[in-house]
C-alpha positions as CSV (number, residue, x, y, z in Angstrom):
1,M,30.0,45.3,16.1
2,V,32.0,43.6,13.3
3,D,35.7,43.0,14.0
4,E,37.4,44.5,10.9
5,G,40.3,42.1,11.3
6,V,38.2,39.1,10.5
7,A,36.7,38.3,7.0
8,R,32.9,37.9,7.3
9,D,32.1,37.5,3.6
10,P,32.4,33.7,2.7
11,W,32.9,34.7,-1.0
12,S,35.8,37.0,-0.3
13,G,38.4,34.4,0.9
14,P,40.8,34.9,3.7
15,P,41.5,38.4,5.2
16,A,44.5,40.3,3.9
17,V,45.8,40.8,7.4
18,A,45.3,38.4,10.3
19,P,43.7,39.7,13.5
20,A,46.0,41.1,16.1
21,V,47.1,38.8,18.9
22,S,48.6,39.5,22.4
23,G,51.9,38.1,23.4
24,P,53.6,37.8,26.8
25,D,54.6,41.5,26.7
26,D,51.2,42.5,25.4
27,A,52.9,43.5,22.1
28,R,50.7,43.4,18.9
29,L,52.1,40.9,16.4
30,D,51.2,40.7,12.7
31,A,50.9,37.1,11.5
32,A,50.9,36.1,7.8
33,P,47.5,34.5,6.8
34,A,47.5,30.8,6.2
35,E,47.3,30.0,2.5
36,T,44.1,28.2,1.6
37,P,44.7,25.2,-0.8
38,R,42.8,25.2,-4.0
39,P,41.1,21.9,-5.0
40,A,41.6,20.0,-8.2
41,I,38.4,19.6,-10.3
42,D,37.8,16.1,-11.6
43,I,35.0,14.6,-13.7
44,R,34.2,10.9,-13.2
45,A,31.7,9.0,-15.3
46,I,30.0,5.7,-14.6
47,L,28.8,4.0,-17.8
48,F,26.1,1.4,-17.2
49,T,24.7,-1.2,-19.5
50,V,22.4,-4.3,-19.0
51,A,23.4,-7.6,-20.7
52,D,23.1,-11.3,-19.9
53,G,20.9,-10.6,-16.9
54,A,23.6,-8.3,-15.2
55,L,24.0,-4.6,-14.7
56,L,27.5,-3.8,-15.9
57,V,30.0,-1.0,-15.3
58,A,32.8,0.1,-17.5
59,L,36.2,0.3,-15.6
60,G,39.7,1.0,-16.8
61,R,43.1,0.0,-15.5
62,R,44.9,2.6,-13.2
63,D,48.4,2.7,-11.9
64,V,47.0,0.8,-9.0
65,G,43.9,-1.3,-9.6
66,W,40.8,-0.2,-11.5
67,G,38.8,3.0,-11.8
68,L,36.1,4.9,-13.5
69,P,36.7,7.0,-16.7
70,R,37.9,10.4,-15.5
71,G,39.3,13.7,-16.7
72,D,39.5,17.4,-16.4
73,P,36.8,19.9,-17.4
74,S,37.5,22.0,-20.4
75,P,37.2,25.8,-20.3
76,L,35.8,25.7,-23.8
77,D,33.0,23.2,-23.0
78,T,30.1,22.8,-20.6
79,L,30.6,20.2,-17.9
80,D,28.1,17.9,-19.7
81,A,30.2,18.2,-22.9
82,S,33.4,17.4,-21.0
83,A,31.7,14.4,-19.4
84,R,30.6,13.1,-22.8
85,R,34.2,13.5,-24.1
86,I,35.5,11.6,-21.1
87,V,33.1,8.7,-21.6
88,R,33.8,8.4,-25.3
89,E,37.5,8.8,-25.1
90,G,37.7,6.5,-22.0
91,T,35.6,3.6,-23.5
92,G,35.2,4.3,-27.2
93,L,31.4,4.0,-26.8
94,Q,28.8,6.6,-27.4
95,E,26.3,6.9,-24.6
96,Q,22.5,7.2,-25.2
97,Y,21.9,9.1,-22.0
98,L,24.0,11.3,-19.7
99,E,23.1,12.9,-16.4
100,Q,25.1,14.8,-13.7
101,L,24.8,13.1,-10.4
102,Y,26.5,14.7,-7.5
103,T,29.5,16.8,-6.5
104,L,31.8,15.4,-3.9
105,S,34.6,17.0,-1.9
106,V,37.2,14.3,-1.1
107,R,40.8,14.1,0.1
108,E,42.8,11.8,-2.2
109,T,46.3,11.8,-0.9
110,P,48.0,14.2,-1.3
111,D,45.3,16.3,-3.1
112,W,42.0,17.9,-2.2
113,T,39.6,17.1,-5.1
114,I,36.2,18.2,-6.1
115,I,34.6,15.4,-8.1
116,V,31.7,16.0,-10.4
117,G,30.0,12.6,-10.9
118,Y,28.1,11.6,-14.0
119,M,26.0,8.6,-15.0
120,A,25.8,7.5,-18.6
121,L,23.8,4.6,-20.2
122,V,24.4,2.6,-23.3
123,C,22.1,0.0,-24.8
124,S,23.3,-3.6,-25.2
125,G,22.0,-6.5,-27.3
126,A,22.6,-10.1,-26.4
127,A,26.1,-9.1,-25.4
128,P,27.5,-5.8,-24.1
129,P,29.3,-3.6,-26.7
130,P,33.0,-4.1,-26.3
131,P,34.7,-1.0,-25.0
132,Q,37.9,0.0,-26.8
133,A,39.6,0.6,-23.5
134,G,38.8,-1.0,-20.2
135,T,36.3,-3.9,-19.5
136,W,32.8,-4.5,-18.2
137,H,32.3,-5.5,-14.6
138,D,29.2,-6.8,-12.9
139,V,28.1,-4.1,-10.4
140,T,27.6,-6.8,-7.8
141,T,31.2,-8.1,-8.0
142,L,33.4,-5.1,-8.6
143,P,37.1,-5.2,-8.1
144,P,38.6,-3.0,-5.3
145,L,38.2,0.7,-6.2
146,S,39.1,4.0,-4.6
147,H,36.8,5.2,-2.0
148,A,35.8,8.2,-4.2
149,D,35.0,5.9,-7.2
150,Q,32.9,3.6,-5.0
151,M,30.9,6.6,-3.7
152,V,30.2,7.7,-7.3
153,I,29.0,4.2,-8.2
154,D,26.9,3.8,-5.1
155,Y,25.1,7.1,-5.7
156,A,24.6,6.3,-9.4
157,L,22.9,3.0,-8.4
158,V,20.6,4.9,-6.0
159,R,19.7,7.4,-8.7
160,L,19.2,4.9,-11.5
161,R,16.9,2.7,-9.3
162,A,14.9,5.7,-8.2
163,K,14.4,7.0,-11.7
164,L,12.8,3.7,-12.8
165,G,9.8,4.8,-10.8
166,Y,9.1,8.1,-12.4
167,T,10.9,8.2,-15.8
168,N,11.4,6.0,-18.8
169,V,15.2,5.9,-18.3
170,A,15.2,2.2,-19.0
171,F,14.5,3.1,-22.6
172,H,18.3,3.9,-22.9
173,L,19.2,0.3,-21.8
174,L,16.9,-1.6,-24.1
175,P,16.6,-2.2,-27.8
176,Q,14.1,-0.1,-29.7
177,T,11.4,-2.8,-29.4
178,F,11.1,-5.3,-26.6
179,T,8.7,-7.7,-24.9
180,L,7.2,-7.0,-21.5
181,S,9.2,-10.0,-20.2
182,E,12.4,-8.3,-21.4
183,L,11.4,-5.0,-19.8
184,Q,10.7,-6.7,-16.5
185,G,14.0,-8.5,-16.7
186,A,15.8,-5.2,-17.1
187,Y,14.0,-3.7,-14.2
188,E,14.8,-6.7,-12.0
189,T,18.4,-6.6,-13.0
190,I,18.7,-2.9,-12.1
191,L,16.7,-3.3,-8.9
192,S,18.5,-6.5,-7.9
193,R,15.2,-8.2,-6.9
194,R,12.3,-10.1,-8.4
195,L,9.0,-8.4,-9.3
196,D,5.6,-9.8,-9.4
197,K,4.7,-10.4,-13.1
198,R,1.1,-9.5,-13.0
199,N,1.5,-6.3,-10.9
200,F,4.5,-5.2,-13.0
201,R,2.6,-5.5,-16.3
202,R,-0.5,-3.8,-14.9
203,R,1.5,-0.8,-13.5
204,V,3.8,-0.3,-16.5
205,I,0.9,-0.4,-19.0
206,A,-1.2,1.9,-16.8
207,S,1.8,4.4,-16.6
208,G,1.3,5.2,-20.3
209,I,5.0,5.2,-21.2
210,L,4.6,2.2,-23.6
211,S,3.1,1.8,-27.0
212,P,2.4,-1.7,-28.5
213,T,3.7,-2.3,-32.0
214,S,2.1,-4.6,-34.6
215,E,5.1,-7.0,-34.3
216,K,5.4,-10.1,-32.2
217,R,8.3,-12.3,-31.1
218,R,8.3,-16.0,-30.2
219,D,10.6,-17.1,-27.5
220,G,11.0,-20.9,-27.3
221,S,7.7,-22.8,-27.1
222,H,5.7,-19.9,-25.7
223,R,3.1,-18.1,-27.8
224,P,4.4,-15.0,-29.6
225,A,4.7,-12.0,-27.4
226,V,3.7,-8.4,-28.4
227,L,6.7,-6.1,-28.9
228,Y,6.5,-2.6,-27.3
229,R,8.4,0.6,-27.5
230,F,8.7,3.6,-25.2
231,R,6.8,6.7,-25.9
232,A,9.5,9.4,-26.2
233,N,7.1,12.2,-25.4
234,E,6.1,10.6,-22.1
235,D,9.4,11.0,-20.3
236,H,8.6,13.0,-17.1
237,E,12.3,13.7,-16.7
238,T,11.9,16.5,-19.3
239,H,9.8,18.4,-16.8
240,L,12.8,18.6,-14.5
241,T,15.3,19.9,-17.1
242,P,15.8,23.6,-17.6
243,P,15.7,24.7,-21.3
244,W,19.3,25.9,-21.2
245,A,20.5,22.4,-20.2
246,E,18.9,20.5,-23.1
247,G,21.3,19.4,-25.8
248,T,24.5,20.4,-23.8
């Protein structure tokens, strides 16, 4: 039998009246329900780029220390559109790739905050593009951050490294054409470990995500290397994206 004084529906919130309790004289007392706090909603975006053999993260100054670009969602936009706005307003850079990562429930004194984390990627040349606000930091030597920001970065690293194995996400961190050595260097930078040259080339060519071009580039005294580009229609990520989410 269901106790009518206790709310059973998790979507309906707290009961209007608390269940009756017994006092010393067995009198029934009516107690006011405890007010449930409402969380703040916060979008935080981690912008990655690869340059000079390092995986870099864009951070901005906060009242205390450093932090990720962050902001409120807009009732007039999708979450993805709000995240793009936060990245562009926070850094002055336009990302080539954006993906929602994870939703965290954290206690940041004195508030309860729901954080929607996003990962964004931007391509670099010989040097990273200078952000209009904030600075680039090597992901291996980050300054002290809030626990919540560090959780977003840690999860973004896990996701980015995993996606190298089944998508062409590295396309968004490289110039339009590149050598296999440059591609391997980007993978090694992201994974933070060395890869066997022969096995890497065999596997990446067999994957079918690359197309050779008619161009070559000479680096130093080595013979000219063939330039490749990614095949845009071979991104397996598209199979995991619902139609309504495309272009948001």
